[in-house]
C-alpha positions as CSV (number, residue, x, y, z in Angstrom):
1,X,-23.0,-4.3,-1.0
2,X,-23.9,-5.1,2.4
3,X,-22.6,-8.7,3.4
4,X,-20.1,-9.2,6.0
5,X,-16.3,-8.6,4.8
6,X,-13.8,-11.2,6.2
7,X,-10.5,-10.5,7.0
8,X,-7.8,-9.9,4.3
9,X,-5.4,-12.5,3.3
10,X,-3.5,-14.0,0.6
11,X,-5.0,-16.1,-2.7
12,X,-3.7,-19.1,-4.3
13,X,-2.2,-18.6,-7.5
14,X,-3.6,-21.0,-10.5
15,X,-1.5,-22.9,-12.5
16,X,-0.8,-21.8,-16.0
17,X,-1.7,-24.1,-18.7
18,X,1.4,-25.6,-20.2
19,X,2.0,-25.8,-24.0
20,X,2.4,-29.3,-23.7
21,X,-0.9,-30.0,-21.9
22,X,-3.0,-30.2,-25.2
23,X,-6.1,-31.6,-23.5
24,X,-6.3,-28.6,-21.0
25,X,-5.8,-26.1,-23.7
26,X,-8.5,-27.5,-25.6
27,X,-10.9,-27.8,-22.7
28,X,-9.8,-24.2,-21.9
29,X,-10.7,-23.2,-25.7
30,X,-14.1,-24.9,-25.6
31,X,-15.1,-23.3,-22.6
32,X,-14.6,-19.8,-24.3
33,X,-16.2,-20.9,-27.2
34,X,-19.2,-21.7,-25.1
35,X,-19.1,-19.2,-23.1
36,X,-19.1,-16.7,-26.3
37,X,-21.8,-18.6,-28.3
38,X,-23.8,-19.0,-25.5
39,X,-24.2,-15.2,-24.1
40,X,-23.8,-13.5,-27.1
41,X,-24.6,-9.7,-26.3
42,X,-26.1,-10.9,-22.8
43,X,-23.7,-9.6,-20.1
44,X,-23.2,-11.9,-16.7
45,X,-21.1,-9.9,-14.2
46,X,-19.8,-11.4,-11.4
47,X,-18.3,-9.9,-8.5
48,X,-15.6,-11.5,-6.4
49,X,-14.4,-10.1,-2.9
50,X,-10.9,-10.3,-3.6
51,X,-9.6,-9.9,0.2
52,X,-11.9,-13.1,1.4
53,X,-9.8,-16.0,2.8
54,X,-11.6,-19.0,0.6
55,X,-11.0,-17.0,-2.7
56,X,-9.0,-19.2,-5.0
57,X,-8.9,-18.5,-8.8
58,X,-9.3,-22.1,-9.5
59,X,-12.9,-21.8,-7.9
60,X,-13.8,-19.1,-10.0
61,X,-16.0,-19.7,-12.9
62,X,-14.8,-17.8,-15.9
63,X,-16.3,-19.9,-18.2
64,X,-19.7,-18.9,-17.3
65,X,-19.3,-14.9,-16.6
66,X,-18.2,-12.3,-19.4
67,X,-17.0,-9.4,-16.7
68,X,-15.6,-10.0,-13.4
69,X,-15.7,-7.0,-10.9
70,X,-12.6,-7.2,-8.4
71,X,-14.1,-5.6,-5.3
72,X,-12.9,-3.3,-3.6
73,X,-9.5,-1.7,-4.6
74,X,-9.6,1.4,-2.1
75,X,-7.9,4.1,-0.8
76,X,-5.7,3.8,2.6
77,X,-5.2,6.7,4.9
78,X,-2.6,8.1,2.7
79,X,-4.9,7.9,-0.3
80,X,-3.0,5.3,-1.9
81,X,-4.9,2.4,-3.7
82,X,-4.3,-0.9,-2.0
83,X,-4.5,-3.9,-4.1
84,X,-5.4,-7.2,-3.2
85,X,-3.3,-10.3,-3.5
86,X,-2.3,-11.8,-6.8
87,X,-4.4,-9.2,-8.9
88,X,-2.3,-9.3,-11.5
89,X,-2.7,-13.1,-12.2
90,X,-6.6,-12.7,-11.4
91,X,-6.6,-10.4,-14.4
92,X,-4.4,-12.4,-16.6
93,X,-6.6,-15.6,-16.1
94,X,-9.5,-13.8,-16.8
95,X,-8.4,-12.5,-20.0
96,X,-7.2,-15.8,-20.9
97,X,-10.8,-16.8,-20.7
98,X,-11.9,-14.1,-22.7
99,X,-13.4,-12.4,-19.3
100,X,-13.2,-8.4,-19.1
101,X,-11.7,-7.6,-15.7
102,X,-12.8,-4.5,-13.9
103,X,-11.7,-2.7,-10.5
104,X,-14.4,-2.2,-8.1
105,X,-13.9,0.9,-5.9
106,X,-16.1,1.8,-3.2
107,X,-18.5,-0.6,-1.7
108,X,-21.7,-0.7,1.2
109,X,-19.0,-0.4,3.9
110,X,-18.0,3.4,4.9
111,X,-14.8,4.2,3.8
112,X,-14.0,7.5,5.3
113,X,-11.4,9.1,2.7
114,X,-13.9,9.1,-0.3
115,X,-15.1,12.3,1.3
116,X,-11.9,14.3,0.8
117,X,-10.3,12.5,-2.1
118,X,-13.3,13.3,-4.5
119,X,-13.2,17.1,-3.6
120,X,-11.8,19.5,-6.1
121,X,-8.5,19.7,-4.4
122,X,-7.8,15.6,-4.4
123,X,-10.1,14.2,-7.0
124,X,-7.5,14.8,-10.2
125,X,-4.7,13.1,-8.3
126,X,-7.1,10.3,-7.1
127,X,-8.2,9.9,-10.8
128,X,-4.4,9.7,-11.8
129,X,-4.1,6.8,-9.5
130,X,-7.3,5.1,-10.7
131,X,-6.0,5.5,-14.3
132,X,-2.6,4.0,-13.5
133,X,-4.0,1.1,-11.9
134,X,-5.6,0.2,-15.0
135,X,-2.5,0.8,-16.9
136,X,-0.4,-1.2,-14.4
137,X,-2.9,-4.1,-14.3
138,X,-3.9,-3.9,-17.8
139,X,-7.5,-3.6,-16.7
140,X,-10.6,-3.4,-18.8
141,X,-12.2,-0.4,-16.5
142,X,-13.2,0.8,-13.6
143,X,-16.7,0.1,-11.5
144,X,-17.5,2.8,-9.4
145,X,-19.7,1.3,-6.4
146,X,-19.9,4.4,-4.6
147,X,-23.2,3.9,-2.0
148,X,-24.8,5.7,0.6
149,X,-23.3,9.3,1.7
150,X,-20.3,8.7,-0.6
151,X,-22.9,9.8,-3.4
152,X,-22.2,13.3,-2.7
153,X,-22.0,16.5,-4.6
154,X,-18.9,15.5,-6.1
155,X,-19.9,12.1,-7.4
156,X,-21.0,13.6,-10.8
157,X,-17.5,15.4,-11.2
158,X,-15.8,12.1,-10.5
159,X,-17.8,10.3,-13.0
160,X,-17.1,13.1,-15.6
161,X,-13.4,13.5,-15.1
162,X,-13.0,9.6,-14.9
163,X,-14.9,9.0,-18.3
164,X,-12.8,11.8,-20.0
165,X,-9.8,10.1,-19.1
166,X,-10.8,6.4,-19.3
167,X,-12.8,6.7,-22.9
168,X,-9.9,7.7,-24.9
169,X,-8.2,4.4,-23.8
170,X,-11.2,2.3,-24.8
171,X,-11.6,1.3,-20.9
172,X,-15.3,0.7,-19.7
173,X,-16.8,3.2,-16.8
174,X,-19.5,1.5,-15.1
175,X,-21.2,1.6,-11.6
176,X,-23.3,-0.1,-9.1
177,X,-26.6,1.8,-8.3
178,X,-29.4,1.0,-6.1
179,X,-32.8,2.3,-6.7
180,X,-33.4,3.7,-3.0
181,X,-30.8,6.5,-3.5
182,X,-31.2,6.6,-7.3
183,X,-32.2,10.4,-7.3
184,X,-28.6,11.3,-5.9
185,X,-27.2,10.1,-9.1
186,X,-27.4,13.1,-12.0
187,X,-28.8,12.3,-15.5
188,X,-25.4,13.6,-16.6
189,X,-23.4,11.2,-14.6
190,X,-25.6,8.2,-15.5
191,X,-25.1,9.0,-19.5
192,X,-21.1,8.4,-19.0
193,X,-21.5,4.5,-17.8
194,X,-21.3,2.0,-20.1
195,X,-23.8,0.1,-18.5
196,X,-25.0,0.1,-14.8
197,X,-25.7,-2.8,-12.4
198,X,-29.0,-2.4,-10.3
199,X,-28.4,-3.6,-6.7
200,X,-31.9,-5.3,-6.7
201,X,-31.6,-6.8,-3.3
202,X,-30.9,-5.8,0.6
203,X,-34.5,-4.4,0.8
204,X,-34.0,-5.6,4.3
205,X,-31.3,-7.1,6.4
206,X,-29.8,-7.4,10.0
207,X,-29.6,-4.0,10.4
208,X,-33.6,-3.6,10.4
209,X,-34.0,-6.5,13.0
210,X,-37.6,-5.2,13.0
211,X,-38.4,-5.6,9.7
212,X,-38.0,-9.1,8.8
213,X,-38.5,-10.5,5.5
214,X,-37.3,-11.0,2.0
215,X,-34.5,-8.7,0.8
216,X,-34.7,-9.4,-3.0
217,X,-38.0,-10.1,-4.5
218,X,-39.0,-10.7,-8.1
219,X,-41.4,-7.9,-7.5
220,X,-38.7,-5.6,-6.6
221,X,-36.7,-6.8,-9.4
222,X,-39.4,-5.7,-11.8
223,X,-40.0,-2.2,-10.0
224,X,-36.1,-1.5,-10.0
225,X,-35.9,-2.1,-13.7
226,X,-38.9,-0.1,-14.3
227,X,-37.6,2.9,-12.5
228,X,-34.2,2.7,-14.1
229,X,-35.9,2.5,-17.7
230,X,-39.1,4.4,-17.4
231,X,-38.3,6.9,-14.7
232,X,-34.7,7.7,-15.6
233,X,-35.1,7.2,-19.1
234,X,-31.9,4.7,-19.1
235,X,-31.2,2.0,-21.8
236,X,-32.4,-1.3,-21.2
237,X,-29.3,-2.5,-23.0
238,X,-27.3,-0.9,-20.6
239,X,-28.9,-2.3,-17.6
240,X,-27.8,-5.5,-15.7
241,X,-30.0,-6.9,-13.1
242,X,-28.2,-7.7,-9.5
243,X,-28.5,-11.1,-8.0
244,X,-28.0,-12.2,-4.6
245,X,-26.1,-15.2,-3.9
246,X,-26.7,-14.9,0.0
247,X,-29.3,-14.5,2.7
248,X,-29.9,-13.0,5.3
249,X,-31.1,-14.5,9.0
250,X,-33.3,-13.0,11.1
251,X,-33.5,-14.6,14.8
252,X,-31.6,-17.7,14.2
253,X,-28.5,-19.5,15.5
254,X,-26.6,-19.2,12.4
255,X,-25.5,-15.4,12.5
256,X,-26.4,-12.3,10.3
257,X,-26.0,-14.0,6.7
258,X,-25.2,-17.0,4.9
259,X,-24.2,-17.7,1.3
260,X,-26.5,-19.9,-0.6
261,X,-23.9,-22.5,-0.5
262,X,-23.9,-22.8,3.1
263,X,-27.7,-22.7,3.2
264,X,-28.0,-25.4,0.4
265,X,-25.3,-27.6,2.6
266,X,-27.2,-26.9,6.3
267,X,-30.6,-27.3,4.9
268,X,-31.2,-30.0,2.2
269,X,-33.7,-29.3,-0.5
270,X,-33.8,-25.4,0.0
271,X,-32.5,-24.9,-3.2
272,X,-36.0,-25.0,-4.5
273,X,-37.1,-22.3,-1.7
274,X,-36.6,-18.7,-0.9
275,X,-37.1,-19.0,2.9
276,X,-35.9,-21.8,5.4
277,X,-37.3,-21.8,9.1
278,X,-34.4,-23.6,10.7
279,X,-34.7,-25.5,13.8
280,X,-34.7,-23.3,16.6
281,X,-36.8,-20.7,15.2
282,X,-36.0,-17.6,13.0
283,X,-36.0,-16.8,9.2
284,X,-33.6,-17.4,6.6
285,X,-34.4,-15.1,3.3
286,X,-32.6,-16.1,0.0
287,X,-33.4,-16.8,-3.8
288,X,-33.4,-20.2,-4.8
289,X,-33.2,-21.8,-8.2
290,X,-36.7,-21.1,-8.9
291,X,-36.5,-17.3,-8.4
292,X,-33.1,-16.9,-10.0
293,X,-34.5,-18.5,-12.9
294,X,-37.5,-16.3,-13.4
295,X,-35.2,-13.1,-12.6
296,X,-33.0,-14.4,-15.4
297,X,-35.5,-14.8,-17.9
298,X,-37.1,-11.3,-16.8
299,X,-33.6,-9.8,-17.7
300,X,-33.5,-11.4,-21.0
301,X,-36.6,-9.1,-21.7
302,X,-36.1,-6.3,-19.9
303,X,-32.3,-5.4,-19.4
304,X,-29.1,-6.1,-20.9
305,X,-27.4,-8.5,-18.8
306,X,-27.4,-9.6,-15.0
307,X,-24.8,-9.2,-12.0
308,X,-24.2,-11.2,-9.2
309,X,-23.1,-10.7,-5.6
310,X,-20.8,-12.3,-5.0
311,X,-19.5,-15.6,-7.5
312,X,-17.7,-17.2,-4.2
313,X,-21.0,-17.6,-2.3
314,X,-22.5,-20.2,-4.9
315,X,-23.2,-24.0,-4.5
316,X,-21.6,-26.3,-7.1
317,X,-23.1,-29.0,-9.4
318,X,-27.0,-29.3,-10.1
319,X,-27.9,-26.8,-7.4
320,X,-25.6,-24.1,-8.6
321,X,-27.1,-20.7,-9.2
322,X,-24.8,-19.7,-12.1
323,X,-25.1,-22.8,-13.8
324,X,-29.0,-22.5,-13.9
325,X,-28.5,-18.8,-15.0
326,X,-26.7,-20.3,-17.9
327,X,-29.1,-22.5,-18.9
328,X,-31.7,-19.9,-19.0
329,X,-29.9,-17.9,-21.2
330,X,-28.6,-20.7,-23.6
331,X,-32.3,-22.0,-24.4
């Protein structure tokens, strides 16, 4: 995932529901029941960037997702895993809503320590720490989002060894993958994942200013699903189609990227489009409501779920992409 990272900061804790607050308990129960009945076996996986300033537990739509991937929990210079603020509260709140909570490692930003951590000398210690993280926080599994050069000759060994440790614990092992470097992931490693999240976005972006254009088209979604099911023979039931809740800016005054929520608030009516030409020139490319609905329908036929990067970039109310996704799944 190549969206910009904000500085680390604390998160506000979500108030616990008191036993005496019967109305709140009833509402929470109804939300969980609605989610279970509506989504059935279709996964709705949402990433949250747990270091972001604006992340508040009360704003996470737990009732509309089946899995929460907490990004990113990575090693520091001493190879110790750095956990985000309030991780324990985040996991407990997920479980209260019947949502599986996974720790996601890696990410699109370069981490200089993985090359050493994954070698034969250090890999066992690193896996020990990941397993202990799962135990300490009662996580439901680990999501491997190693990208670019982090997918090296040790990637398969990491996946195989981690699977050996997690499966007896009845924990999930998943991965975020990109089609453009899919050939770097072996069939043996793929078979160990309970499911994979296909990052069907970032065809282009601010790192390619000479190639402005859409970064997450419907055509790309079809091509990506076809690659993993036909070329790699991966079960469609174990595939989740990745959807972007952000857009990229080319030649505008709005920086490198904008969340979908920011786009909607800045440009009224933009929720029904995939491109905006803002005042002052340039272009902003993203996925509006029609495209997100169309991709969700595609995933219902050709995959086992959808994945979102990332939940906190959505808008609210009638313009919410996640609400639109829910409507498509439920009808």
